C-alpha angles and dihedrals in degrees: 000000000000096000090243090117137101134208089193078267146057118324134187129224086218096073120308128223137256130165130230125165090174138125115278096021124114119271135203089265090061097091104135110144113244118242103244094179092248134110106259091202089066097056119107137186126255133044134104121286108217112215135169130229119206096217144009115297103241104183145355093214107112095205094046099047115104112177106324129090149083135234097003093146088057099059103024128065130188126198093266130035144190106233107228087342094299123140147262102054115249134201114279111162093016133076093212142331140209137203123212119244092253091053093238108101122061119192122192125191104207127220112252130231094029114145134204120231089267093055099257116137117248113240139166090265088066090055091050090051093046094051093044091054091055091052102035112023119106085219093061117107093174103064090123089068093061108024100018132101101290115036105023124177109208114263143149124256127220106231091198092068106091124217130188116280114281091009136104123221127214091206096075097080112131108239114256092009096108108118096240122120146168110219087183138350095281104034122081124183139177136181124220122216088226134358115281118189096206098052095118090048091051098050091048089068123109093250088068096060114141122253129189113267113264095011089141130008103231097122131058115275097031128085094188131239089231136022114260097253092042092058100038103026141029101280120127094004093316162180094092087173116152122186139157098249129124092257134043125222103257103172135350135191108178099216099039120023151337123214123203126196127208114265107221093200094053109147093237096047133283111302120252093229124074095210147357118210120194112197117196109240112166098180116083092209091050090051089052093049092048090052094047089048089053093243088124128041099207132034117199104205129338131240105269092230090060098043118101113191090199089067092064121100115186112205103168138025118204112180105303092340122099120196131187139104140303121210120207122214092263091057097258110147122207134174116269135196135174139180133177106258123222086230134119122203115205148150116261120213123202101223091201089065110024119063122226096250090055092050091050091048088057089053094049091049095050122089107193094189091055091048092052094050104032102034103027094032093226095307089115138039125233113266125217099161134046090232110074118241100256098058094035111131117263126208108184133051110253094023110106127216094252090048092050089048093053097041092049091052096041103040110005095257111185091356120171102197135056095240091056099045092102096039132255103009098213099060127289107238095347144087116240105194094160088059090046090055092044095053090050094046091050087055091053101261124133144134091303094043109042126171121234122204137169120225121192127208129190113264110257096015101121094177093061090044091053092049093050093043091053091048091047093062093044095047093055088074088053092056094258121128109196124193114204117212134174131224137163118272092247092050092051093050092046093050092044090054088053093047093245098127126087101190128352140164119242142166122216125194125199122254089197132009099258126108089228087070088077104017094061086079097054108057098074100241094134106014098165088059096052131084091237097048086207109171095015118133109280095017125128107253142130111249095212093051091045092053090048089055094047095047093044094052096043097043104034105028109023101031119112091240095048115133134198089262095050090048091053089051089050092051092051092047093050090051088053090047087057090051090055096041099035094212090151122017111209117225111173145333103236131215112229116232133195128190122191135173123255093250093060120087105203131143119239104247123248128238093288088059099195107117139175117221096214093121098038116119135190122212 
């Protein structure tokens, strides 16, 4: 994975996380050590692991981060973890946990004598403070993960806080009402508003990393030991950040690098490495050259233009992971690993800016099969839904998720709407430029009335640039003039949050293996808070389709009497709603790749991808 991906949360350039409790994927029992071609008896501890970040590290605050960062899994630690990216989540900072029979109350018995980087002991009060910050802090950009529409910890709402009509706000939580508590120093509990099967997956994410109680005073009841920027940034000699990860933050320059030092009191044992240094390298080609020149030990993903699939030799398959070697043109051989990512790459349309006919013309002009083969060179599969194939809902015994995914897109299998009864309406594996022109002409566009739009790609992401460049030439014949611009990943996310983007390319990886992980953003419940703004006042949308989405989600997914079958039906319908509305236009489902030199002993990550380097060694 290139790192140009968001989980609607904080990602790492050192291998970011997705969840998949699905058949065929690796499990926590899949712990065979990969053959890296080296002599394990010659490895030794110590040294500095040289890594590369794809963009400037904007913040160390786990609840504030939104798509920009490096090494977070190294210096932060949540209650649960995915060992080497393998599922299911396992206890990290806790001895054991229990779930009540009704699925609402989670109780965690914490490990004792654990210390933060600043020497403070970790207690249940720290967990209460950490969870409250995610839900209540004005600095939190991840409130939807804890008091949103999927996993929701019980809380009170302030009726005096107004929200736009037909929307819900996440800012109306009554301070200190979140149902989290510490019965004693080593017991932490919380109550859900309704059962959620992926709760343990959710709280194992990097955004849930523990912080010392009262570190900063941005929620009611705490005045803060440090100012916000002093603790999380570089103000007043900062950062004063203290976490529970394997490495401490040693030095940090936002635009250039962050250096992490081994934490000898790490709960899982002192790391083998002395340091990890992440250097910011925005250009994909520069990252590749630094790796080939042995100025970096690990390369997460390779520019598609430089990748040659014929140079791959797979020697071992472990669950869904494949491990072997990659040989460069000069004969240099490095270790290679790959795994299908539970990620969808797509184009995002701001419905406040881009009319429906234009969005549909984009869909008609796009050929996902061609993108997967020509641009991604087979290291991706064509995407026709926002949910990836493996966790796609199934409806019949004996019909797998990937088969349901393909048959629904190709032939309309189990479709719920008239526009999806024959499958993907914009051409399965083909470009339909005549239809693109027709939809624009029907809307009044033509040679004398062309539409101009700006599409933004992530700096250094040559795959996105190739996709947009190909679309640019096709769309000209459909009366659309598209300007292609570049921006850093962090800039794109920031502007998207503020509604300042028209069209941009993005990749999104799952935090847990449920379709609602992605589809919660596509049914219009809170349009002013979404990248697409679909359904917001003044946006371009069809009222009937919008009401279908709203009713489907509320009555078949979120209702008290919802069942597994009705939820599956809701997921399928919301995917079809996205076909009709083209809020997000799916491109591909990528395969994550890692390259590492022969002198580095590192495990290829599992399907969850987020990985701590505490046991990595360098010869």
